[in-house]
KOLGUBA-838984 format. One record per residue (C-alpha): x, y, z; chain; residue number from 1. Coordinates in Angstrom, 2 decimals, decimal comma. Layout:
// residues N
<rec px="X" py="Y" pz="Z" c="A" k="NUM"/>
...
END
This chain:
// residues 148
<rec px="-207,40" py="-40,20" pz="-47,60" c="A" k="1"/>
<rec px="-207,24" py="-41,02" pz="-43,90" c="A" k="2"/>
<rec px="-203,56" py="-41,97" pz="-44,22" c="A" k="3"/>
<rec px="-202,79" py="-38,69" pz="-46,00" c="A" k="4"/>
<rec px="-204,44" py="-36,71" pz="-43,20" c="A" k="5"/>
<rec px="-202,55" py="-38,67" pz="-40,55" c="A" k="6"/>
<rec px="-199,26" py="-38,08" pz="-42,36" c="A" k="7"/>
<rec px="-200,02" py="-34,36" pz="-42,75" c="A" k="8"/>
<rec px="-200,82" py="-34,09" pz="-39,04" c="A" k="9"/>
<rec px="-197,63" py="-35,91" pz="-38,12" c="A" k="10"/>
<rec px="-195,50" py="-33,63" pz="-40,33" c="A" k="11"/>
<rec px="-197,13" py="-30,52" pz="-38,86" c="A" k="12"/>
<rec px="-196,35" py="-31,87" pz="-35,41" c="A" k="13"/>
<rec px="-192,70" py="-32,22" pz="-36,35" c="A" k="14"/>
<rec px="-192,64" py="-28,56" pz="-37,33" c="A" k="15"/>
<rec px="-194,25" py="-27,46" pz="-34,06" c="A" k="16"/>
<rec px="-192,08" py="-29,54" pz="-31,70" c="A" k="17"/>
<rec px="-188,87" py="-27,49" pz="-32,17" c="A" k="18"/>
<rec px="-190,81" py="-24,26" pz="-31,53" c="A" k="19"/>
<rec px="-192,29" py="-25,61" pz="-28,30" c="A" k="20"/>
<rec px="-188,91" py="-26,85" pz="-27,14" c="A" k="21"/>
<rec px="-187,45" py="-23,36" pz="-27,60" c="A" k="22"/>
<rec px="-189,93" py="-21,99" pz="-25,04" c="A" k="23"/>
<rec px="-188,31" py="-23,98" pz="-22,25" c="A" k="24"/>
<rec px="-184,79" py="-24,77" pz="-21,22" c="A" k="25"/>
<rec px="-182,88" py="-26,98" pz="-18,87" c="A" k="26"/>
<rec px="-180,99" py="-25,21" pz="-16,10" c="A" k="27"/>
<rec px="-178,99" py="-26,60" pz="-13,21" c="A" k="28"/>
<rec px="-178,54" py="-30,27" pz="-12,44" c="A" k="29"/>
<rec px="-180,82" py="-31,79" pz="-9,82" c="A" k="30"/>
<rec px="-180,89" py="-30,08" pz="-6,45" c="A" k="31"/>
<rec px="-182,97" py="-31,63" pz="-3,71" c="A" k="32"/>
<rec px="-185,45" py="-29,32" pz="-1,98" c="A" k="33"/>
<rec px="-183,98" py="-28,68" pz="1,47" c="A" k="34"/>
<rec px="-187,07" py="-27,17" pz="3,11" c="A" k="35"/>
<rec px="-190,53" py="-28,40" pz="2,21" c="A" k="36"/>
<rec px="-193,21" py="-25,76" pz="2,93" c="A" k="37"/>
<rec px="-195,44" py="-26,43" pz="5,95" c="A" k="38"/>
<rec px="-198,34" py="-28,81" pz="5,27" c="A" k="39"/>
<rec px="-196,94" py="-29,72" pz="1,83" c="A" k="40"/>
<rec px="-195,02" py="-32,57" pz="0,23" c="A" k="41"/>
<rec px="-192,55" py="-32,28" pz="-2,62" c="A" k="42"/>
<rec px="-193,16" py="-34,29" pz="-5,78" c="A" k="43"/>
<rec px="-190,34" py="-34,60" pz="-8,30" c="A" k="44"/>
<rec px="-191,44" py="-35,53" pz="-11,82" c="A" k="45"/>
<rec px="-188,59" py="-36,50" pz="-14,14" c="A" k="46"/>
<rec px="-187,69" py="-38,16" pz="-17,45" c="A" k="47"/>
<rec px="-184,50" py="-40,04" pz="-18,24" c="A" k="48"/>
<rec px="-183,45" py="-42,01" pz="-21,31" c="A" k="49"/>
<rec px="-183,74" py="-41,10" pz="-24,95" c="A" k="50"/>
<rec px="-186,71" py="-43,09" pz="-26,26" c="A" k="51"/>
<rec px="-189,50" py="-40,74" pz="-27,31" c="A" k="52"/>
<rec px="-187,32" py="-37,62" pz="-27,04" c="A" k="53"/>
<rec px="-189,54" py="-35,70" pz="-29,49" c="A" k="54"/>
<rec px="-192,65" py="-36,30" pz="-27,38" c="A" k="55"/>
<rec px="-193,13" py="-33,96" pz="-24,46" c="A" k="56"/>
<rec px="-196,20" py="-33,31" pz="-22,37" c="A" k="57"/>
<rec px="-197,78" py="-31,29" pz="-19,58" c="A" k="58"/>
<rec px="-198,09" py="-33,09" pz="-16,27" c="A" k="59"/>
<rec px="-201,19" py="-32,24" pz="-14,22" c="A" k="60"/>
<rec px="-202,06" py="-32,68" pz="-10,56" c="A" k="61"/>
<rec px="-205,82" py="-33,21" pz="-10,47" c="A" k="62"/>
<rec px="-207,07" py="-30,31" pz="-12,64" c="A" k="63"/>
<rec px="-203,98" py="-28,09" pz="-12,35" c="A" k="64"/>
<rec px="-200,83" py="-28,17" pz="-14,48" c="A" k="65"/>
<rec px="-197,78" py="-28,94" pz="-12,33" c="A" k="66"/>
<rec px="-195,79" py="-26,40" pz="-14,37" c="A" k="67"/>
<rec px="-196,21" py="-24,23" pz="-17,47" c="A" k="68"/>
<rec px="-193,27" py="-26,21" pz="-18,85" c="A" k="69"/>
<rec px="-193,65" py="-29,58" pz="-20,57" c="A" k="70"/>
<rec px="-191,80" py="-32,61" pz="-19,25" c="A" k="71"/>
<rec px="-189,24" py="-33,91" pz="-21,71" c="A" k="72"/>
<rec px="-186,19" py="-36,15" pz="-21,70" c="A" k="73"/>
<rec px="-183,38" py="-35,15" pz="-19,37" c="A" k="74"/>
<rec px="-185,50" py="-32,76" pz="-17,32" c="A" k="75"/>
<rec px="-187,40" py="-32,62" pz="-14,07" c="A" k="76"/>
<rec px="-190,17" py="-30,56" pz="-12,47" c="A" k="77"/>
<rec px="-190,82" py="-29,78" pz="-8,80" c="A" k="78"/>
<rec px="-194,36" py="-29,65" pz="-7,41" c="A" k="79"/>
<rec px="-195,47" py="-28,89" pz="-3,85" c="A" k="80"/>
<rec px="-198,58" py="-30,96" pz="-3,15" c="A" k="81"/>
<rec px="-201,25" py="-30,75" pz="-0,48" c="A" k="82"/>
<rec px="-201,83" py="-33,85" pz="1,67" c="A" k="83"/>
<rec px="-204,40" py="-36,37" pz="0,46" c="A" k="84"/>
<rec px="-205,03" py="-38,31" pz="-2,71" c="A" k="85"/>
<rec px="-203,77" py="-36,52" pz="-5,81" c="A" k="86"/>
<rec px="-204,13" py="-37,76" pz="-9,38" c="A" k="87"/>
<rec px="-201,15" py="-36,96" pz="-11,58" c="A" k="88"/>
<rec px="-201,79" py="-37,35" pz="-15,29" c="A" k="89"/>
<rec px="-200,46" py="-36,52" pz="-18,72" c="A" k="90"/>
<rec px="-202,14" py="-36,69" pz="-22,10" c="A" k="91"/>
<rec px="-201,19" py="-36,45" pz="-25,77" c="A" k="92"/>
<rec px="-203,19" py="-37,30" pz="-28,89" c="A" k="93"/>
<rec px="-202,07" py="-40,95" pz="-28,75" c="A" k="94"/>
<rec px="-203,10" py="-41,60" pz="-25,16" c="A" k="95"/>
<rec px="-202,79" py="-40,70" pz="-21,53" c="A" k="96"/>
<rec px="-201,39" py="-41,94" pz="-18,24" c="A" k="97"/>
<rec px="-202,77" py="-41,54" pz="-14,71" c="A" k="98"/>
<rec px="-201,27" py="-42,27" pz="-11,31" c="A" k="99"/>
<rec px="-202,78" py="-41,55" pz="-7,87" c="A" k="100"/>
<rec px="-200,54" py="-40,80" pz="-4,90" c="A" k="101"/>
<rec px="-201,70" py="-40,60" pz="-1,30" c="A" k="102"/>
<rec px="-199,64" py="-37,55" pz="-0,31" c="A" k="103"/>
<rec px="-198,39" py="-37,03" pz="3,25" c="A" k="104"/>
<rec px="-197,06" py="-33,62" pz="4,35" c="A" k="105"/>
<rec px="-193,30" py="-33,40" pz="4,77" c="A" k="106"/>
<rec px="-192,50" py="-36,33" pz="2,48" c="A" k="107"/>
<rec px="-190,81" py="-36,53" pz="-0,92" c="A" k="108"/>
<rec px="-192,26" py="-38,44" pz="-3,87" c="A" k="109"/>
<rec px="-190,76" py="-39,34" pz="-7,24" c="A" k="110"/>
<rec px="-192,72" py="-39,84" pz="-10,46" c="A" k="111"/>
<rec px="-190,80" py="-41,10" pz="-13,45" c="A" k="112"/>
<rec px="-192,23" py="-40,06" pz="-16,79" c="A" k="113"/>
<rec px="-191,50" py="-41,89" pz="-20,00" c="A" k="114"/>
<rec px="-192,97" py="-42,53" pz="-23,42" c="A" k="115"/>
<rec px="-194,54" py="-45,80" pz="-24,52" c="A" k="116"/>
<rec px="-195,21" py="-46,89" pz="-28,09" c="A" k="117"/>
<rec px="-198,30" py="-45,43" pz="-29,75" c="A" k="118"/>
<rec px="-199,92" py="-45,95" pz="-33,15" c="A" k="119"/>
<rec px="-198,16" py="-42,97" pz="-34,76" c="A" k="120"/>
<rec px="-196,32" py="-41,17" pz="-31,99" c="A" k="121"/>
<rec px="-195,52" py="-42,10" pz="-28,41" c="A" k="122"/>
<rec px="-197,84" py="-41,73" pz="-25,45" c="A" k="123"/>
<rec px="-196,95" py="-40,64" pz="-21,91" c="A" k="124"/>
<rec px="-196,42" py="-43,09" pz="-19,09" c="A" k="125"/>
<rec px="-196,11" py="-42,07" pz="-15,42" c="A" k="126"/>
<rec px="-195,09" py="-44,31" pz="-12,53" c="A" k="127"/>
<rec px="-194,10" py="-43,74" pz="-8,92" c="A" k="128"/>
<rec px="-190,62" py="-44,94" pz="-8,04" c="A" k="129"/>
<rec px="-189,11" py="-45,39" pz="-4,56" c="A" k="130"/>
<rec px="-187,10" py="-42,42" pz="-3,26" c="A" k="131"/>
<rec px="-183,83" py="-44,38" pz="-3,40" c="A" k="132"/>
<rec px="-184,36" py="-45,16" pz="-7,10" c="A" k="133"/>
<rec px="-185,72" py="-41,69" pz="-7,88" c="A" k="134"/>
<rec px="-182,76" py="-39,90" pz="-6,27" c="A" k="135"/>
<rec px="-180,34" py="-42,03" pz="-8,24" c="A" k="136"/>
<rec px="-182,06" py="-41,49" pz="-11,61" c="A" k="137"/>
<rec px="-182,98" py="-37,81" pz="-11,22" c="A" k="138"/>
<rec px="-179,35" py="-36,77" pz="-10,69" c="A" k="139"/>
<rec px="-178,92" py="-37,03" pz="-14,46" c="A" k="140"/>
<rec px="-181,71" py="-34,49" pz="-15,03" c="A" k="141"/>
<rec px="-181,84" py="-30,70" pz="-15,12" c="A" k="142"/>
<rec px="-184,59" py="-28,44" pz="-13,82" c="A" k="143"/>
<rec px="-186,99" py="-27,34" pz="-16,56" c="A" k="144"/>
<rec px="-187,96" py="-23,66" pz="-16,61" c="A" k="145"/>
<rec px="-189,50" py="-21,21" pz="-19,07" c="A" k="146"/>
<rec px="-187,05" py="-19,62" pz="-21,49" c="A" k="147"/>
<rec px="-187,48" py="-15,85" pz="-21,43" c="A" k="148"/>
END
């Protein structure tokens, strides 16, 4: 019985995923923020690769969503953060990932999102990458925005 319920939940999830993906779209290729607002830092959150393409998730900064758009493969989000320690996290039914950055105003940070193996579906994984690596990888991504 438990296996039947898990299978039913998985199949329902497959039906919902295309609908959620239609609510957001990828726009222009990566463009670096030229002017960071005063007393803020810019945090780029991105996903490259194809593993776990059907799994997408909301990224949060402390208790606030970074964007109304989910992070999924080939896309990136931009977040302007206040200085100080900020916990970025993402969660799906299979698990969650947390990373804490000590933000300094005027700086740029890069968080690479990915999907790791889960019991049934993938789970999010977030890690900070150096700016040199982040700039190289994020160039393959497009900005994620709501589809109106």
